[in-house]
C-alpha positions as CSV (number, residue, x, y, z in Angstrom):
1,M,-114.2,-72.3,-46.9
2,T,-112.4,-72.8,-50.6
3,R,-110.3,-75.4,-51.3
4,P,-108.0,-76.2,-54.3
5,L,-107.7,-79.3,-56.7
6,T,-105.0,-79.6,-59.1
7,L,-104.9,-82.8,-61.1
8,I,-102.5,-83.4,-64.1
9,S,-103.1,-86.1,-66.1
10,P,-101.0,-87.6,-68.4
11,V,-102.1,-87.7,-72.3
12,L,-102.0,-91.4,-73.6
13,P,-98.9,-91.3,-75.8
14,G,-99.7,-91.4,-79.6
15,T,-102.8,-88.6,-79.1
16,S,-102.5,-85.2,-81.1
17,A,-103.4,-82.1,-79.5
18,A,-106.1,-82.0,-82.1
19,T,-107.5,-84.8,-80.4
20,V,-108.0,-84.1,-77.5
21,V,-109.3,-80.6,-78.0
22,A,-111.8,-82.1,-80.3
23,R,-113.0,-84.6,-76.8
24,L,-112.9,-81.2,-74.8
25,A,-115.1,-79.4,-77.5
26,L,-117.6,-82.5,-76.5
27,L,-117.4,-82.3,-73.4
28,L,-117.5,-78.7,-71.9
29,P,-121.6,-78.0,-72.6
30,R,-122.0,-80.8,-69.9
31,I,-119.6,-79.9,-67.8
32,N,-120.3,-76.5,-67.4
33,A,-124.7,-77.3,-66.7
34,A,-122.9,-80.2,-64.4
35,L,-120.6,-77.1,-62.6
36,E,-123.8,-74.7,-62.3
37,S,-125.9,-77.5,-61.0
38,I,-123.4,-78.6,-58.5
39,G,-123.3,-75.0,-56.9
40,T,-119.9,-75.9,-55.0
41,V,-117.8,-74.6,-57.7
42,H,-115.9,-71.3,-57.6
43,F,-113.6,-71.5,-60.3
44,A,-112.6,-74.6,-63.2
45,R,-109.9,-74.9,-65.4
46,L,-109.4,-77.6,-68.3
47,I,-105.8,-77.3,-69.5
48,L,-103.8,-79.0,-72.4
49,L,-100.8,-78.5,-71.5
50,D,-97.2,-79.9,-73.8
51,R,-94.6,-80.5,-71.7
52,S,-92.3,-80.5,-74.9
53,Q,-93.2,-76.9,-75.5
54,P,-90.9,-73.9,-73.0
55,T,-94.7,-72.2,-72.3
56,L,-96.3,-75.6,-72.1
57,Q,-98.8,-74.3,-75.0
58,P,-99.8,-77.3,-77.4
59,D,-100.3,-76.4,-80.9
60,L,-103.9,-76.7,-80.5
61,L,-104.1,-78.0,-84.7
62,S,-101.7,-80.4,-84.5
63,V,-102.7,-83.6,-85.6
64,L,-99.3,-85.4,-85.2
65,P,-98.7,-87.9,-82.1
66,S,-97.5,-86.4,-79.3
67,D,-96.1,-88.0,-76.4
68,N,-95.6,-84.9,-74.0
69,L,-99.8,-83.8,-73.2
70,S,-101.4,-83.4,-70.6
71,I,-104.7,-82.9,-68.8
72,A,-104.6,-80.2,-65.7
73,I,-108.2,-80.0,-63.7
74,I,-107.6,-77.0,-62.0
75,T,-110.9,-76.2,-59.8
76,S,-111.4,-74.2,-56.0
77,F,-114.3,-75.2,-54.7
78,D,-116.4,-75.6,-51.3
79,G,-117.1,-78.2,-48.7
80,D,-115.8,-82.0,-48.1
81,F,-113.3,-83.5,-51.0
82,S,-115.7,-86.7,-50.9
83,T,-119.4,-85.0,-51.4
84,Y,-117.4,-82.8,-54.4
85,I,-116.5,-85.7,-55.9
86,H,-119.5,-87.7,-55.2
87,D,-121.0,-85.2,-56.4
88,F,-119.3,-85.0,-59.8
89,V,-119.5,-88.6,-60.4
90,A,-123.2,-88.6,-60.0
91,Q,-123.7,-85.9,-62.7
92,L,-120.5,-86.5,-65.2
93,S,-119.4,-89.9,-65.1
94,D,-119.9,-90.2,-68.7
95,E,-118.0,-87.6,-69.5
96,F,-114.9,-88.2,-66.8
97,D,-115.3,-91.7,-68.6
98,A,-114.2,-89.6,-71.9
99,L,-111.5,-87.3,-70.3
100,L,-110.1,-90.9,-68.4
101,S,-110.1,-92.7,-71.9
102,L,-107.3,-90.3,-72.8
103,T,-105.2,-90.5,-70.0
104,V,-102.5,-92.8,-69.0
105,G,-103.9,-95.1,-66.6
106,G,-107.5,-93.9,-67.0
107,A,-109.1,-97.2,-67.9
108,A,-108.1,-99.3,-64.2
109,L,-110.8,-96.4,-63.4
110,T,-113.4,-96.4,-65.8
111,P,-116.8,-96.4,-65.5
112,V,-116.2,-94.5,-62.7
113,V,-119.7,-95.2,-61.4
114,D,-118.3,-99.0,-60.7
115,H,-114.8,-97.5,-59.0
116,V,-116.0,-94.2,-57.4
117,A,-113.9,-95.3,-54.2
118,E,-110.8,-95.7,-56.6
119,F,-111.7,-92.6,-58.5
120,E,-111.9,-90.6,-55.5
121,A,-108.5,-92.1,-54.0
122,F,-106.5,-91.5,-57.2
123,I,-107.5,-87.6,-57.4
124,A,-106.6,-87.2,-53.5
125,E,-103.4,-89.0,-54.3
126,N,-102.7,-87.1,-57.1
127,N,-103.9,-83.7,-56.3
128,I,-100.8,-81.7,-56.4
129,S,-102.5,-78.7,-54.2
130,E,-102.0,-81.4,-51.3
131,H,-98.5,-82.0,-51.6
132,I,-95.9,-79.5,-50.6
133,P,-94.5,-77.6,-52.7
134,N,-98.0,-76.8,-53.8
135,T,-100.3,-76.1,-50.9
136,Y,-99.9,-72.7,-50.8
137,F,-103.5,-71.1,-51.6
138,F,-104.7,-67.9,-50.9
139,A,-108.5,-67.4,-51.2
140,A,-109.8,-63.4,-51.2
141,Y,-112.9,-64.3,-49.1
142,P,-114.5,-66.5,-46.9
143,Q,-117.9,-66.7,-48.5
144,T,-119.2,-70.1,-50.2
145,V,-120.5,-69.8,-53.5
146,Q,-124.0,-70.2,-52.4
147,D,-123.3,-67.0,-50.0
148,I,-122.0,-65.3,-53.6
149,L,-124.7,-66.4,-55.5
150,A,-127.6,-65.1,-52.8
151,A,-125.7,-61.8,-52.1
152,F,-126.7,-61.2,-56.0
């Protein structure tokens, strides 16, 4: 059965949207390859939010320092949460280190390969999909990613 994960982490104060966008652009090819390789993720999104904007949409070209940015990681995945986290740490530890270097409190979790238990606990504690009022999750189908790929 598909499970949700929604993690929103504040970006370090004084970081510009342009800095975050540039870092994400470097990381996305490896992240995409890992998502395909792991084979349990239905959907994944990395979103940059600006809490100072009514629509939360940041000015992606802004090189001005901001204290209002957050990075959101939103996924739907199959299986056990712990296995999911360990699969990603095995394949994307450098990418998680790079993302965490942009976030408040992230330095305490890096390198993630040396802090897997703390990293997993941090994500579990801050997965807003697991906390009321954000627990509603609809899945249109019961099949796993592997079931779906095998059908096509």
